[in-house]
C-alpha positions in Angstrom: 107.6 -102.0 -18.8 106.6 -101.6 -15.1 106.8 -97.8 -15.5 104.7 -97.9 -18.6 102.0 -99.9 -16.9 102.0 -97.8 -13.8 102.0 -94.4 -15.5 100.2 -95.1 -18.8 103.4 -94.9 -20.8 104.5 -95.4 -24.4 108.0 -96.8 -24.9 110.1 -95.0 -27.6 113.2 -96.7 -28.9 116.6 -95.0 -28.6 118.7 -97.9 -29.8 120.4 -97.1 -33.1 120.2 -100.7 -34.3 116.7 -101.6 -33.1 115.3 -99.2 -35.6 116.2 -101.5 -38.4 113.7 -104.0 -39.6 116.0 -106.8 -40.7 118.1 -107.2 -37.5 115.6 -108.1 -34.8 117.7 -110.9 -33.3 121.2 -109.3 -33.4 119.9 -106.0 -31.9 117.8 -107.9 -29.3 114.7 -106.0 -30.4 111.7 -106.6 -28.2 109.4 -109.3 -29.6 105.7 -108.7 -29.8 105.0 -111.1 -26.8 107.9 -109.3 -25.0 106.1 -106.0 -25.4 103.4 -107.3 -23.1 100.6 -105.1 -24.5 102.6 -101.9 -23.9 102.8 -99.6 -26.9 106.2 -99.4 -28.5 107.4 -96.9 -31.1 110.4 -96.7 -33.5 111.2 -100.4 -33.3 112.0 -102.0 -36.7 110.7 -99.0 -38.6 113.4 -98.5 -41.2 115.0 -100.9 -43.8 118.7 -101.7 -43.2 119.4 -100.1 -46.6 118.6 -96.7 -45.1 121.1 -94.9 -43.0 119.4 -93.5 -39.8 121.4 -90.5 -38.4 121.0 -89.1 -34.9 119.3 -86.1 -36.4 116.8 -88.2 -38.3 116.1 -90.3 -35.3 115.7 -87.3 -33.0 113.1 -85.8 -35.4 111.1 -89.1 -35.3 111.4 -89.3 -31.5 110.3 -85.7 -31.0 107.1 -86.5 -33.0 106.5 -89.6 -30.9 107.1 -87.7 -27.6 104.7 -84.9 -28.8 102.1 -87.5 -29.8 102.3 -89.2 -26.5 101.9 -86.0 -24.6 98.9 -84.9 -26.7 97.3 -88.2 -25.8 98.0 -87.6 -22.1 100.5 -90.5 -22.0 104.0 -90.6 -20.6 106.8 -90.9 -23.2 109.5 -93.3 -21.9 112.6 -93.1 -24.1 114.6 -96.3 -23.7 118.0 -97.2 -25.2 121.7 -96.9 -24.9 122.7 -94.9 -28.0 124.1 -91.8 -26.3 124.4 -89.7 -29.4 120.7 -90.2 -30.1 119.7 -89.2 -26.6 121.9 -86.1 -26.7 120.4 -85.1 -30.0 116.9 -85.5 -28.5 117.6 -83.6 -25.3 120.0 -80.9 -26.5 119.5 -80.6 -30.3 122.0 -81.0 -33.1 124.4 -78.8 -34.9 122.7 -77.2 -37.9 124.6 -79.1 -40.6 122.9 -78.5 -44.0 121.4 -81.4 -45.9 123.8 -83.0 -48.4 122.4 -83.2 -51.9 121.7 -86.8 -53.0 124.0 -86.4 -56.0 127.0 -85.7 -53.8 126.0 -88.4 -51.3 125.8 -91.0 -54.1 129.1 -89.8 -55.7 131.0 -90.1 -52.4 129.6 -93.5 -51.6 130.4 -94.7 -55.1 134.0 -93.6 -54.6 134.1 -95.5 -51.3 133.0 -98.7 -53.1 135.5 -98.2 -55.9 138.5 -96.8 -54.1 138.1 -97.7 -50.4 138.2 -95.7 -47.2 141.9 -94.8 -47.4 141.5 -93.0 -50.7 138.6 -91.0 -49.4 140.6 -90.2 -46.3 143.3 -88.7 -48.7 140.6 -86.7 -50.5 139.3 -85.4 -47.1 142.8 -84.4 -46.1 143.0 -82.1 -49.1 139.7 -80.4 -48.2 139.8 -80.6 -44.4 143.3 -81.5 -43.1 142.4 -80.9 -39.5 139.3 -83.1 -39.7 141.1 -85.9 -41.5 143.8 -85.8 -38.8 141.1 -86.7 -36.3 139.9 -89.8 -38.2 141.4 -93.2 -38.7 141.9 -94.0 -42.4 139.7 -97.1 -41.9 136.7 -95.2 -40.4 134.7 -95.2 -43.6 131.4 -94.0 -42.1 132.9 -90.8 -40.5 135.2 -90.2 -43.5 132.2 -90.3 -45.9 130.2 -88.0 -43.7 133.0 -85.4 -43.4 133.7 -85.5 -47.1 130.1 -85.2 -48.1 129.6 -82.1 -45.9 132.9 -80.5 -47.0 132.0 -81.0 -50.7 128.4 -79.9 -50.3 129.0 -76.8 -48.2 132.6 -75.7 -48.8 133.2 -75.8 -45.1 134.5 -78.5 -42.8 132.2 -80.5 -40.6 133.7 -78.9 -37.5 132.6 -75.5 -38.6 128.9 -76.6 -38.4 129.5 -78.5 -35.2 130.8 -75.3 -33.7 127.5 -73.5 -34.2 124.8 -73.5 -31.5 122.7 -76.6 -31.7 119.1 -76.5 -32.9 116.1 -78.4 -31.6 116.3 -80.1 -28.2 113.8 -80.9 -25.6 112.2 -77.9 -23.7 110.4 -79.7 -20.9 111.3 -81.5 -17.7 113.2 -84.8 -18.0 113.9 -87.6 -15.6 117.0 -89.5 -16.7 117.7 -93.0 -15.3 120.8 -94.9 -16.0 121.0 -98.6 -15.2 124.6 -99.0 -13.9 125.1 -102.5 -12.5 128.5 -103.9 -11.4 130.7 -104.6 -14.4 131.2 -108.3 -13.6 127.4 -108.8 -13.5 127.0 -106.8 -16.7 129.5 -108.9 -18.5 127.7 -112.1 -17.5 124.5 -110.6 -18.9 126.3 -109.7 -22.2 127.6 -113.2 -22.6 124.2 -114.7 -21.8 122.5 -112.3 -24.3 124.7 -113.6 -27.1 124.0 -117.2 -26.3 120.3 -116.4 -26.4 120.7 -114.8 -29.8 122.2 -118.0 -31.1 119.1 -119.9 -30.0 116.8 -117.3 -31.7 118.6 -117.6 -35.0 121.4 -115.0 -35.1 123.3 -116.9 -37.8 120.3 -117.2 -40.1 119.6 -113.5 -39.6 123.2 -112.5 -40.3 123.1 -114.6 -43.5 119.9 -113.0 -44.6 121.3 -109.5 -44.1 124.6 -110.4 -45.8 122.6 -111.6 -48.8 121.0 -108.2 -49.3 124.2 -106.9 -50.8 124.2 -103.7 -48.7 126.9 -101.1 -48.6 129.3 -102.1 -45.8 129.5 -98.5 -44.6 125.8 -98.4 -43.7 125.1 -98.2 -40.0 123.1 -101.4 -39.9 126.1 -103.3 -41.2 128.0 -102.3 -38.0 125.5 -104.3 -35.8 127.4 -106.2 -33.1 127.7 -109.8 -34.1 126.7 -109.4 -37.7 130.1 -110.0 -39.2 131.1 -112.9 -36.9 127.8 -114.8 -37.4 128.0 -114.0 -41.1 131.4 -115.6 -41.2 130.0 -118.6 -39.4 127.1 -118.9 -41.8 129.5 -118.8 -44.8 131.8 -121.4 -43.3 134.6 -119.0 -42.5 134.5 -119.4 -38.8 133.2 -121.9 -36.2 130.1 -121.2 -34.1 132.3 -121.0 -31.0 134.5 -118.3 -32.6 131.4 -116.3 -33.7 130.0 -116.4 -30.2 133.3 -115.5 -28.5 133.9 -112.6 -30.9 130.4 -111.2 -30.4 130.5 -111.6 -26.6 133.8 -109.7 -26.5 132.5 -106.9 -28.7 129.3 -106.7 -26.7 131.3 -106.4 -23.4 133.5 -103.7 -24.9 130.5 -101.7 -26.2 128.8 -102.0 -22.8 131.9 -100.6 -21.2 132.0 -97.6 -23.6 128.3 -97.0 -23.0 128.9 -96.9 -19.2 131.7 -94.5 -19.6 129.6 -92.2 -21.9 126.7 -92.1 -19.5 129.0 -91.5 -16.5 130.5 -88.4 -18.2 127.6 -87.1 -20.3 124.6 -87.7 -17.9 126.1 -86.8 -14.6 122.8 -85.7 -13.1 120.9 -88.9 -13.9 119.6 -91.3 -11.3 121.9 -94.2 -11.3 120.5 -97.6 -10.4 123.1 -100.2 -9.6 120.8 -103.0 -8.4 121.1 -106.4 -10.1 117.8 -107.6 -8.9 114.9 -106.9 -11.3 112.5 -106.3 -8.3 115.0 -103.8 -6.7 115.4 -102.0 -10.0 111.7 -101.7 -10.4 111.2 -100.3 -6.9 113.9 -97.7 -7.4 112.8 -96.5 -10.8 109.1 -96.6 -10.0 109.7 -94.5 -6.8 111.8 -92.0 -8.8 109.1 -91.6 -11.5 106.5 -91.2 -8.8 108.4 -88.4 -7.3 109.0 -86.9 -10.7 105.3 -86.7 -11.7 104.0 -85.6 -8.3 
């Protein structure tokens, strides 16, 4: 927000869950007052019933970045979904589109037969690919099976081709990398704040939509624990504890990803908001000068 105000910026969302309209609280999507008059893009723009892939998000983000530049504004891409950021910066493998008929057939099989059965079908078409996936990983199994059926080639074939798209201009990458103990406290506090904002009611509303459990939105951290609480299957304390643990684990995976995948990024370890602002504003000032 400080960078956007200082450099006439537009904030572009790179959080895979904050794109979904129905999960504002569980994804900690910025509220309108929280946006503070700064323009925000790609927040709450898709229904939870629609699967947003990295390629689809990157296409939307590229349009927003281009629009900001045409207007003479600074695009500020914010979020911790590493695959999305990699797709925007470096492009994606040229995997052909899967026909809707095949997509619907595979997802219908998932509902009827379960992930293990689809894993067996994938093993027949792509043994090596199936070996790399857990039989319970329904989302990746469905994707691999869709591509194999639609193209006659395993997904790894397409992933082995040179990526297409990607960003062709200068980029300043900044990774907020505070001490782990501090980060864990923030994760726990975030979940408590979600409870106050209505996490259980939101989970119940999403659960009432009857969506496919394999959809990305249904994997939102805290959705299942708070849905269990809303339906009387768990206590509020249990829902909070499970969501806090999952959030800490995810934050750890994010930190590991950025450490290995964005080695040249400016790393800011400060826990003080003022110190973070000073460090990032100074870096952006040097970047644009």
